[in-house]
Each structure stands twice: as C-alpha cells, then as structure tokens.
C-alpha distance (Angstrom), angle and dihedral (degrees) to the residues before:
residue distance angle dihedral
M1 . . .
H2 3.77 . .
T3 3.83 115.9 .
T4 3.81 118.7 -161.0
P5 3.84 122.8 -146.0
S6 3.78 89.7 -113.4
T7 3.79 89.9 55.3
C8 3.82 90.7 52.3
T9 3.76 90.8 48.6
S10 3.80 91.9 51.0
D11 3.76 90.8 49.3
L12 3.81 90.2 50.8
H13 3.81 91.4 51.6
R14 3.83 92.2 48.6
S15 3.79 91.5 48.2
S16 3.81 92.7 48.8
D17 3.80 92.6 45.8
A18 3.78 88.6 53.4
S19 3.77 95.5 52.1
R20 3.78 107.3 27.3
W21 3.80 95.9 82.9
G22 3.78 90.8 49.9
V23 3.81 90.8 50.8
L24 3.82 90.4 48.3
A25 3.80 91.3 50.8
I26 3.81 93.6 50.8
L27 3.79 94.6 44.5
S28 3.79 90.3 47.7
I29 3.77 91.0 54.5
A30 3.84 89.6 48.3
I31 3.81 90.9 50.5
V32 3.83 92.0 48.7
L33 3.80 89.5 54.4
S34 3.81 95.3 42.1
L35 3.78 96.2 49.1
T36 3.83 94.9 54.3
T37 3.80 87.9 94.5
W38 3.82 94.4 62.5
F39 3.82 95.9 80.9
S40 3.80 99.7 16.7
A41 3.79 91.7 115.3
T42 3.79 93.6 39.7
A43 3.84 90.5 57.7
I44 3.79 91.2 57.7
T45 3.81 100.6 42.0
P46 3.84 94.1 117.4
E47 3.79 89.6 58.4
L48 3.79 94.9 41.8
K49 3.82 89.9 48.0
R50 3.79 91.0 56.8
E51 3.80 97.5 40.4
W52 3.80 97.8 44.5
H53 3.82 97.7 28.0
L54 3.83 91.2 -123.5
S55 3.78 124.6 -170.6
P56 3.83 120.6 -136.9
F57 3.79 87.4 -104.3
A58 3.83 92.1 57.0
I59 3.85 92.1 44.0
S60 3.85 90.7 54.3
W61 3.78 90.3 54.2
L62 3.81 91.4 60.0
T63 3.83 86.1 71.7
I64 3.79 98.9 27.6
G65 3.81 89.3 57.6
V66 3.82 91.6 60.7
Q67 3.77 91.1 48.5
I68 3.80 92.8 50.8
G69 3.82 92.3 45.5
F70 3.81 90.6 50.0
V71 3.85 92.7 51.3
C72 3.80 91.5 48.7
G73 3.79 92.6 46.6
A74 3.78 94.6 47.6
L75 3.83 93.9 47.9
A76 3.83 92.5 45.0
A77 3.78 89.8 52.1
S78 3.75 90.8 49.4
L79 3.78 94.7 48.3
V80 3.82 92.1 59.0
N81 3.85 94.8 30.1
L82 3.79 87.9 -122.7
P83 3.86 95.5 174.1
D84 3.85 87.4 59.5
I85 3.79 95.0 47.4
V86 3.81 102.2 43.6
R87 3.81 126.2 49.6
L88 3.79 106.5 -100.5
N89 3.79 96.6 -130.7
W90 3.82 89.9 53.6
L91 3.84 92.6 45.3
M92 3.79 94.0 47.9
A93 3.82 95.7 43.9
V94 3.82 95.5 48.0
S95 3.77 90.3 45.6
A96 3.80 92.0 52.1
L97 3.80 91.5 48.7
L98 3.82 90.2 48.7
A99 3.85 89.0 51.6
A100 3.80 89.3 50.6
A101 3.82 91.9 50.4
A102 3.82 92.4 48.1
N103 3.81 90.1 47.9
A104 3.79 91.1 51.5
T105 3.78 91.1 57.3
L106 3.84 87.8 71.7
L107 3.82 84.9 77.0
T108 3.77 90.9 64.7
A109 3.77 98.7 36.9
H110 3.79 116.7 111.6
G111 3.75 100.0 -168.4
P112 3.81 148.3 -1.1
V113 3.84 97.4 -71.8
G114 3.80 95.6 62.5
A115 3.83 92.4 36.9
V116 3.85 93.0 53.6
A117 3.79 91.3 47.3
A118 3.79 88.7 52.7
R119 3.80 90.4 50.1
I120 3.80 92.2 51.4
V121 3.80 90.8 52.5
T122 3.81 89.6 46.8
G123 3.78 92.3 54.4
F124 3.81 91.6 45.3
A125 3.82 89.3 53.3
L126 3.82 94.4 46.7
A127 3.81 89.0 57.9
G128 3.80 84.8 71.6
V129 3.82 91.5 56.1
Y130 3.78 111.2 40.8
P131 3.85 105.3 42.0
P132 3.84 93.3 43.8
A133 3.80 88.9 48.2
L134 3.80 89.6 59.6
K135 3.80 89.4 50.9
V136 3.81 94.6 47.9
V137 3.79 93.7 49.5
S138 3.82 91.7 46.8
T139 3.85 89.4 58.0
W140 3.82 88.3 61.8
F141 3.80 95.9 48.8
N142 3.76 120.9 59.0
R143 3.81 86.4 159.4
D144 3.82 128.4 25.5
R145 3.78 86.0 34.7
G146 3.78 92.4 141.5
I147 3.78 91.2 57.8
A148 3.84 91.5 44.9
L149 3.77 95.3 50.3
G150 3.81 88.5 43.9
A151 3.82 87.4 57.6
V152 3.84 91.0 51.1
V153 3.84 92.1 51.0
G154 3.80 87.9 44.7
A155 3.78 88.8 56.0
L156 3.80 89.3 50.3
T157 3.80 88.2 51.1
I158 3.82 94.5 51.6
G159 3.82 91.3 45.1
S160 3.82 90.6 50.8
S161 3.79 90.3 51.3
M162 3.80 97.2 47.0
P163 3.83 98.5 84.6
H164 3.80 88.1 61.2
L165 3.77 89.3 54.3
F166 3.80 90.6 49.3
R167 3.80 88.6 50.1
S168 3.84 92.8 49.3
L169 3.79 91.4 50.8
S170 3.77 93.0 46.9
A171 3.79 100.8 39.3
A172 3.80 90.9 132.2
V173 3.85 92.7 44.6
D174 3.82 129.0 81.5
W175 3.84 115.0 -81.8
R176 3.79 89.1 -117.2
F177 3.77 89.1 77.0
V178 3.83 89.6 70.4
V179 3.83 90.3 51.8
K180 3.83 92.9 47.5
I181 3.79 95.9 47.8
S182 3.82 93.7 45.4
T183 3.82 90.2 49.1
L184 3.76 90.9 51.2
A185 3.82 92.6 46.6
T186 3.81 91.6 51.5
S187 3.83 91.6 49.0
V188 3.83 90.5 52.9
G189 3.78 88.5 48.1
G190 3.74 90.2 53.5
V191 3.81 91.6 54.2
L192 3.82 90.6 50.2
L193 3.82 90.7 50.3
W194 3.81 90.3 50.8
L195 3.83 90.6 53.3
F196 3.77 102.5 38.6
A197 3.83 112.0 20.2
R198 3.82 99.5 105.8
E199 3.72 130.1 141.3
G200 3.84 121.7 -102.9
P201 3.81 132.5 -133.1
Y202 3.83 95.0 -80.0
P203 3.81 104.1 63.1
F204 3.84 121.9 177.0
G205 3.72 124.8 -123.7
R206 3.79 120.2 -107.4
A207 3.84 107.4 -54.4
I208 3.78 99.8 -135.3
F209 3.80 120.0 -158.8
D210 3.76 109.5 -156.1
P211 3.82 113.9 173.2
R212 3.80 90.4 -159.4
Q213 3.77 88.8 66.1
A214 3.79 95.5 50.7
G215 3.80 91.3 93.8
A216 3.80 90.0 60.3
V217 3.82 88.4 70.3
F218 3.82 87.8 67.0
R219 3.78 97.9 37.8
D220 3.78 93.3 56.0
R221 3.83 106.3 79.3
D222 3.83 94.9 -152.4
L223 3.77 92.7 49.3
L224 3.77 90.6 46.0
L225 3.81 91.7 54.1
A226 3.82 91.6 47.1
N227 3.78 90.0 52.5
L228 3.82 93.2 45.6
G229 3.80 87.4 55.9
Y230 3.85 89.4 50.8
F231 3.78 93.9 47.1
G232 3.81 91.2 50.3
H233 3.80 89.0 49.5
M234 3.84 92.5 49.6
W235 3.78 93.8 47.3
E236 3.78 88.2 64.0
L237 3.82 104.5 31.3
Y238 3.80 107.7 62.8
A239 3.78 96.0 32.5
M240 3.80 88.3 54.6
W241 3.82 92.6 46.5
A242 3.81 93.6 44.4
W243 3.78 97.5 51.4
L244 3.80 101.0 29.3
L245 3.83 94.1 98.9
V246 3.80 91.8 54.1
Y247 3.78 91.5 45.4
V248 3.82 93.8 49.6
N249 3.81 90.3 47.2
E250 3.81 90.0 54.3
A251 3.82 93.4 44.6
L252 3.79 94.9 48.7
G253 3.77 88.0 50.3
A254 3.80 90.1 52.7
Q255 3.85 88.8 49.4
H256 3.86 89.2 49.2
V257 3.87 89.8 -120.6
W258 3.78 108.5 146.0
L259 3.78 113.6 172.1
L260 3.77 125.2 148.1
G261 3.83 109.1 -104.5
R262 3.79 92.7 -1.1
A263 3.79 96.0 123.3
S264 3.82 93.1 46.9
F265 3.77 91.7 49.4
L266 3.77 94.0 48.1
T267 3.79 89.4 48.7
F268 3.82 90.0 51.9
V269 3.80 91.3 49.9
T270 3.80 93.4 47.9
I271 3.80 95.0 49.8
G272 3.81 95.3 35.7
T273 3.83 94.3 54.4
G274 3.75 86.2 63.4
A275 3.83 86.5 80.6
F276 3.85 87.5 71.2
G277 3.81 88.6 49.8
C278 3.82 90.2 53.3
L279 3.79 91.8 53.6
L280 3.78 92.1 43.8
G281 3.78 90.1 49.2
G282 3.77 90.8 51.1
I283 3.78 93.5 49.7
L284 3.81 93.2 46.0
S285 3.78 94.7 45.8
D286 3.79 90.6 54.5
R287 3.83 91.3 46.0
I288 3.84 108.7 34.8
G289 3.77 100.9 15.7
R290 3.84 140.7 -90.1
T291 3.78 99.0 -96.4
A292 3.80 94.7 49.1
T293 3.79 91.5 48.0
T294 3.76 96.7 47.1
A295 3.85 93.9 44.7
G296 3.78 91.1 48.9
M297 3.81 92.3 49.3
M298 3.77 93.1 49.2
I299 3.80 93.2 47.2
A300 3.78 89.0 53.3
S301 3.84 95.0 45.5
G302 3.79 92.3 45.5
A303 3.76 89.7 51.7
C304 3.81 89.6 53.0
A305 3.80 92.3 50.5
L306 3.77 88.0 52.6
A307 3.83 95.7 44.6
I308 3.80 101.4 42.6
G309 3.78 93.6 79.0
F310 3.83 90.8 58.9
A311 3.82 90.1 57.1
F312 3.86 93.8 42.5
G313 3.83 92.5 106.5
G314 3.79 94.7 38.8
P315 2.88 168.3 -151.0
S316 3.80 87.8 -146.4
W317 3.79 95.5 -144.6
L318 3.81 90.5 57.4
F319 3.81 92.4 46.3
I320 3.81 91.3 51.5
M321 3.82 93.3 45.3
I322 3.83 91.9 53.6
L323 3.83 89.9 47.0
V324 3.77 93.3 53.1
I325 3.83 93.7 47.4
W326 3.78 88.7 47.7
G327 3.81 91.5 49.1
V328 3.80 90.8 53.8
S329 3.78 98.4 44.0
V330 3.81 101.2 38.4
I331 3.82 92.3 67.7
G332 3.81 103.3 22.0
D333 3.78 93.5 93.9
S334 3.80 98.8 42.9
A335 3.82 101.1 99.5
Q336 3.75 92.6 47.5
F337 3.79 95.2 67.3
S338 3.81 90.3 61.2
A339 3.78 90.0 46.8
M340 3.86 88.8 53.0
I341 3.78 91.7 54.5
T342 3.85 92.2 51.4
E343 3.83 88.5 52.4
L344 3.80 100.2 41.6
A345 3.83 104.8 37.2
D346 3.73 128.1 85.3
Q347 3.80 100.9 -88.8
R348 3.78 91.4 -131.4
F349 3.77 90.4 63.4
V350 3.79 105.5 33.5
G351 3.81 88.4 120.3
T352 3.79 91.2 57.0
A353 3.79 94.0 46.4
L354 3.78 92.1 49.5
S355 3.78 92.9 46.9
V356 3.82 91.3 51.4
Q357 3.80 91.2 48.6
L358 3.78 93.8 47.0
G359 3.80 96.8 43.1
L360 3.82 96.9 47.6
G361 3.82 92.6 40.3
F362 3.83 93.7 54.7
A363 3.80 91.5 40.3
L364 3.79 87.5 56.7
T365 3.82 90.1 54.5
V366 3.83 89.5 60.9
L367 3.82 90.5 61.7
A368 3.81 93.7 44.1
I369 3.84 93.6 49.3
W370 3.80 90.6 46.8
L371 3.83 93.9 50.8
V372 3.85 99.3 47.5
P373 3.86 97.6 76.3
R374 3.80 90.2 41.3
M375 3.79 88.9 55.7
A376 3.79 89.3 50.1
G377 3.78 90.1 51.7
F378 3.81 91.8 47.1
L379 3.83 91.7 51.1
G380 3.82 93.6 40.9
S381 3.84 91.4 -128.9
W382 3.83 140.3 54.1
R383 3.80 92.3 -128.0
W384 3.78 99.2 96.7
T385 3.79 98.1 22.0
F386 3.80 96.0 108.1
L387 3.81 90.8 61.5
M388 3.77 86.0 86.5
L389 3.80 88.8 67.6
V390 3.82 95.0 57.8
P391 3.86 96.5 83.8
G392 3.87 89.6 61.3
P393 3.80 98.7 63.4
S394 3.81 90.7 33.7
I395 3.83 92.0 59.2
G396 3.84 90.7 38.9
A397 3.78 94.9 53.0
S398 3.85 90.9 46.8
A399 3.80 89.6 52.2
M400 3.78 91.5 51.4
L401 3.81 93.1 50.0
L402 3.80 89.8 51.0
L403 3.83 90.4 48.1
R404 3.77 89.3 51.3
R405 3.82 89.8 59.7
S406 3.83 92.5 51.2
P407 3.84 118.1 99.6
G408 3.76 88.1 -134.4
S409 3.77 91.9 65.7
A410 3.81 88.3 75.3
R411 3.82 84.9 84.7
L412 3.82 90.5 65.9
A413 3.81 120.8 100.3
K414 3.79 93.0 -11.7
G415 3.79 92.8 -56.4
M416 3.81 97.7 -40.2
R417 3.81 89.8 111.4
C-alpha cells in the first residue's frame, strides 16, 4: 500500500493530538512536585526566625538566595546551550534531585549562612527544571501553545504554594516536617521527569545564546515593550509571593483572627489559585490576544496591590476576596511574555532573547524582595507595604497597550495581538 507524505503528516498530527494532553498532565504533576522546594524555607520563616534569631535582612535572603541561584543557573545553562547538549529528561531529573538534596540540607543547618547557601544551590538546580519544561511542552503543542504554557506555569504556581499547605497541615508539628515532605515531593518529581520528559513532534532548532546579540533585545522596540511588560510583572510577582505569609499574619492579627495554621492556609489558597489564572490567561491569549490578556491581568493585580491595604483591618471576607483575585491575576499573564518573545524575536536568536528576559526579570525580583521589609520598617507597619509593588504592573500594562498599537504585534498569537 502506497503512503503519501501528506498521509504520514496527518497520522503524525493525529498521534500527537492523542498523546499531547496526557504528556502535559504528567509533566505538570512532575513540575508541581519538583517546585515545592522553591518556597520551602519561606513557608517556615516564623519558626526559623524564632529558632535562629533571624533579622528581617536574614529572612529575606532565604528567598533571595533561590532567586539568585536560579538566575545563575539559567544563564550558565544558556551560555553552554546545555538543553541542546544533554537529554532533557536527564537534565530535568538530575536537577530536581539536586534541588531535593540541597533542600534536605536545611535539616542540618544551624543558622542563616548554611541555610542561604542551601537556598542558592536549590535555585541553581531548579533552573534545570522549569525553563526546560517550557521547551518540552512547547514541542508537543504547535497550536494551543498558550494554554499549554499556561498549564506549566500553573503547575509552578501550585508547586510554589504547596509548602504553605504543608505548614498549615502541620502547624502543631516541628518545621522540619515541611522540609522533609517538600524534599520527598521533589525527589518523586525527579523520577517522573526521568521517565516522561521527552520531546514531542514539533522540536525547535538549536537555541543559540549569543551575548553579542543581547543588545538587540533593547534596540528592537517591540521586544523592548514585551520585556518591559515582563519586568513590571516580575517586580510584583515574587515580592508578593515571598512576603505574603508575613503580611497575612499581620493582617489576621489586626483583624483579631487567631487560628492555628490559618495564615499558612490562606497563603496557600492565594498563591495556589494562580493556577486557574494561568489557564485562563492561556485561553484568553489564544482567543483575544496576548497584549490584551497581559494588560488586563496586570491592571487587575495592580488594583489588588493598591486595595489590599484598605482591607488590612477587615472585614475578613473583603480581605480574602482581594487576596484570591490578586492570586489569580498576579501570575495569570506570566507564560505569555515568553510566548511573545518566541513570536517577536529573530528566530536565530530566540534563545538569547529568552535568556535576557529571564535573567533580568529574576534579577529584578531580588531587589523587590529585598525592599519590601524595608518599606514595612520605614512605614512602621505592613499595612501599606505592597503599595511599592503597584508601579510594576502599571508600567507593564502601559507597555502592553503600546505594543498592541504597534504593527509588529500582528505576529503575536497568529494575528490576535
């Protein structure tokens, strides 16, 4: 029987359509498990503060260390094109297991120096999990890529929130339980990545990182606007996630709500609902356009950062409602900024453009995370601290609306801008 090339192509598409959602589901579960180590120390800062007599400066470094490690790991991988040299399932699995091992060393640390070192290594290792996961999933989705990448970022969001759930369930148990369970979860995630992280039928060409081309990211107006949107988004996102537990603790105290594990559970719910925002952002970006979706999400999240201080003292129902809306909107646009770069950049240097975006974006989170407790100290209260985050989404949304008016934005989301 003679088989034409078009018949083979159709068979390939039917086969990939049948399996791609299953692959996405398994990889999403693996990412949820692997990313539980990101905020494992942040979720137990009240306990570590008491046991190690930590200053606010030292506490901030428990999260900043992860961010710095992640930036270093991502840039190091880009410089040597590691995802193109090493099989992705091997790279992601070994990276997850390294993150688990670094996280486990918190159990033997006796102070902030060892703990911060462990967090830096954890972040460095996670750079071998999250960016390659975006690439793997993209090779399975030639269409509906916005939804698929939204699912991956949603998995990161749930994974990041899980330590807070562990803490809320073990409020009467030693803080080491959170470290142990997150270490175990990441180890299981590493095994799943080893078994199932394989590329799909739409592989990318070699993702070249050329430092000489980094300046082009800022010379191209459309790319510059896309990156300004991402930087505004990142200014808000990780600072909010990093200090949310402290903020909620202070707010519940002001509302005279004292319930064991309540602040940790509310923090988990707020961050975890962001997974729905990621899926919603993916659906909307493929339907109404990337710039409209990202601008809308940042307007909503910026409004929540502005409004949360007014509900700081209650009523509790209003405080919780603003938190949930903020949790959904603050992350819902995240995946779309990477999608924009893949559509706007010179296809020969997509790897460079993504590396610049990722590196500068996460570097910016270090400054934002460092400044938040200092703002609280300056104001004498946590109530209005998150006002310092409002400029980020404001600038980001403005950049997206300007990009939407650019002729070059027709390349986004198959013309949906």
